[in-house]
N, C-alpha and C positions, 0 to 999 in steps of 0.2 A: 674582624670577622672570624678568624680562626679560633680565638678565645671563646666567642659565642658558640661556635660549632662544638668546641670541646665541652663547654658547659652543658649544652643540649645533649650531647652524647652521654655525659656523666649522669644527667638526670634520667635519661632513658634507661641506662644500665641499672640505676638504683630502683627506679619504679618497676622495671621489668622483673628484677630479682625479688622485690617485695611481693609482686603478684604471683610469681612462680612459687614462692614459699607458701603463700596463702592457698594456692591450688593443691599442693602436695600435703598440706597440713590442716586443711579445713575439716572441721570447724574450730580447731584448737589454735588457730592463728588468725590474727587480724591484720590486714594490710596497712591499716592506719597506724596501729601500734608499731609494726615493723618499720614503716617509713619514718615515724618520729624518732624511734630508737636509732635508726640508720643515720639520720641527719645529725643527731647528737654525737654518735660514735665517729662518723666521718669528719665532723668539725674538730673533735678532740684529736683524732689521728693527724690531721693536717697541722693543727696547732703544735702538737709535739714535734712534728717534722720541721716546722719553721723555727722552733726554738733550738733544735739540734743542728740544723743544716750548716751553720757557719763552721762547725767542728770538722766537717768533711773536706774543707779546703785547707791549703797550706796556711800556716800560722800568719805569715806576712800579708795574706789576702783576706783574713777572716773579718776584719772590720768592714770591708766592702760588702760581703754577704750579709753581715749583721745589719748594715744600713738598708740594704735592699729587702731584707726579710721583715723589717720593722712594720712597714705599712700593711702588708698582707696579714701579718701576725695580729695586728689590732683588729682588722676586719674579721678574720676567721675566728679569733677568740671571742669577739663580741657576738658573732653568729652562734657560736657554741653556747655562750651564756644565755642568749635569748631562747635557743632551742631547749636548754635544760630547764629554764623557767617555765616555758610552755608545758614541758613534760611533767613538771611538778603539779601544775594546775590540772592537767589531764588525769594524772594519777590520783590526785585528791578527789576529782569528780567521780572517777570509777570506784574509789573506795567508799564514797558517800552515796553512790547510786544516783548521782546527779549528772547534769551536762557540764561540759567545760566552760560554757558561757555563763553559767549560773553559779558555779562554785565561788565562794567568797575567799577573801584573803585569809581570814581567820581559820577557815577549814583547811586551807592549803598549808598554813603555818603549822597547824596541829599535825597534819599528815607528814610534813617534812621533819618534824621533831619527834613524833611518837611512834613512827613505823620504821622498820628496817629499810624498806624500799625508799621511803621518803628521805631518810637520813643519807642513804647512798646518793640519791639525786641531789641533795643539798651539798654534799661533799663535791660532787662534780660541778655544780654551779659555782661554788666558792673557788674551786681550782681554775675555772675559766675566767672568773673575775680577777683573780690574782695575776694570771698571765697578761690579761688585757691591761690592767693598771700598770704593771711593770713596763709593758711595751709602749704605753702612752707617756708615762710620767718619769721614768727612770732613764737617764742617758746611758746608752749602752746596755739597756735592760735585757737584751737578748744575746749579748756577747758571752760565749761559752766560759771564758776565764773569769768573768765577773761574778760577784756574789748574787746579783740580781739574775744573771743568766742561769746560774745553778738552781736558784729558787724557781725560775720559770720552767725549766726542764722538769724539776721535781714535781711541781704543781700539775703540769700537763700529764706526767706519768701517773700521778695519783688519780687524776680525772679519768684517764683511759682505763685503769684497772679497778676503779672504785665500785662499779656495779657487780663485779665478779663476786664480791663478798655476800651478795644477797641473791645470787642466781641459783641455777639448778643444783650446783655442787656446794652450796654454802654450808651444808651440814657436814661435809667431808673436808677436813683440813687439807689433805693431800689434793683432793679434787679442786678445792677453791684456789689453792696455790697454783696448781697446774693451769687453770683457766686464766688467772691473773698474769702469769708469766707468758702464756701463749698470746694473750691480748697485747701485752707490751711488745713482744717480739714482732707481731704482725704490724702494730702501729709504727714501730721504728722503721721497718722495711718499707711499708706503704707511704708513711708520712714524709719521710725524707725524700723519697722519689718525687712525690707531689711538690715538695718545697723546692727541689732542684728545678723543676719545670717553671716555677714561679719566679725564681731569683737568678738563675744562670742565664747570662745574656750573650756570651760569645764562645767560640769554639775552643779557645785556650782554657777557659774555665771548665768546660766539659772534660777536656783532656786531663785537668788536674783532679777534679772532684769525682769523676766516674770510677777510677780504680779504687779510691778510698771507699766510695759508696758500695762498690761491688764486694769488697772485703767485709764491710759491715753487714751487708744484706745476706751474705753467705752464712755468717754465724747466726743472724736473726732467723733465717730459714731453718737452720739446724735446731735451734731452741724451740721455734714454733712447732716443728714436726714432733720433737720428742715430747714436749708437754701437751701437745694436742692429742697424741696417742694415749698418754696417761689420763687425760680428761675423758676421752672416749671410753676407755676401759672402766673408769669410775662411774660413767653415766649409763652405759648400755648393760643390760642384764644378759643378753645373748645376741649373737650376730643377726638373728632374724629381726631384732628390733630396728635394724637399718631400713627395713621396708614394712615392718608390721606396726610401727608406731609413728605418730605425726612428728615427734621430735627426731626420730631416727631418719625419716625421709628427708627432712630439711638438712640434717647432718650429712646424709648421703649426697645430696645436691651440692652442699658446700665442699665435700671431699672431691667431687668430680671437678668443680671449678678450680679448686686449689691445685689439683693435678695438672690441669690445663695451664694455670699460672706458672707452675714450676717448670713445665716444658718451655713455655715462652721465655721465662727468665733465663733458663739454661741456654737457649738459643741466642738471646741477647748478650749473655756473658761470653759466648764463643765468637760472635760476629761483631756486634756493636761496640763492645768494650775495647778490643784491640784497635778497631778503626778510629774510635774517638781518641784513644790514647795517642795515636800517631797523627792526629789532626786530619784524618781523611774523611770526616763527615762534617756537614754543616750544622749550624745551630738548629735549623728547621728540621733536619733529619733526626737529630737527637731528641727534639721535643716531640716529633711525631711518633718515634719509637717509644718514648716514655708514656705518651698518652694512650697508646694501645695497651701497654702493660697496666697502666692505671685504670683503664676501663674494666679490665678483668679483675683487678684488685677491688674496684668499687662493687662489683657483683659479689665477690667473695665476702667482703665486709658487710654488705647488706644481708646476705644469707646468715652471717654470724649474728647480726642484730636480730633477724627474724627468729633464729634459733633461741636466743635469749628470752624472747617473749612468747614462745610456743609453749602452751600449757601441757 
């Protein structure tokens, strides 16, 4: 039941953030486009997290996390692939001025191969399929030290950053790089925490993995902030754009949520981390703390997805 409540909370956060983005950016934002992009992005983020998560445990215990991550990795990467395929059909329909239910396979193939947006979506679809196939058919396909594990992490990373090549900053080499690195840092931070909630089962594991995750997330946040600032400077012409343009208003909302998330993360680092390290918190407390942080992360990631589709 707790997992069902967590899923419902996540869906509420994603849906609410998509509606909020539509309200502040109307008519230059569609809640349907934001939701579809958010599902793709969130699935990609969790896929990357599940591929990476064994690396945050001590080496002697990594096979256990690899085994526990295998099944959810298959599920999430398959969901990611389905979402990317649907998004290709929707994109092809929009380009052809048709409905998603009427657009044909041929039109979708042309869209996926002849347009920059379509090719980026195709790259993400292939990345999701690569991870899914490795998780299903290759023994130890998610073990960080294995060749298959490295390929899985690389494919997920490509899928996470793939669409930055055709976004608002695609014509700026510095801006495009900033957005890609920003997205990867955010995905590593959020995805690994989500993976920990899915695969860590006892207090001793939390005591081992949380300090390693905390160190990794600290540097992820530093990279995220630095390259996020670079991307913002490349995008905005003036500070007034933060409230004077639809894109700027969604970005301002994302900045506010990110600030809340950073405060929450700092609080958890100061309180939850030392308590978990010394075995003073239960698994349920650690999961509950993680889920609160993940809920705010879901809002931030959905606003980022809405930002990408705001005209």
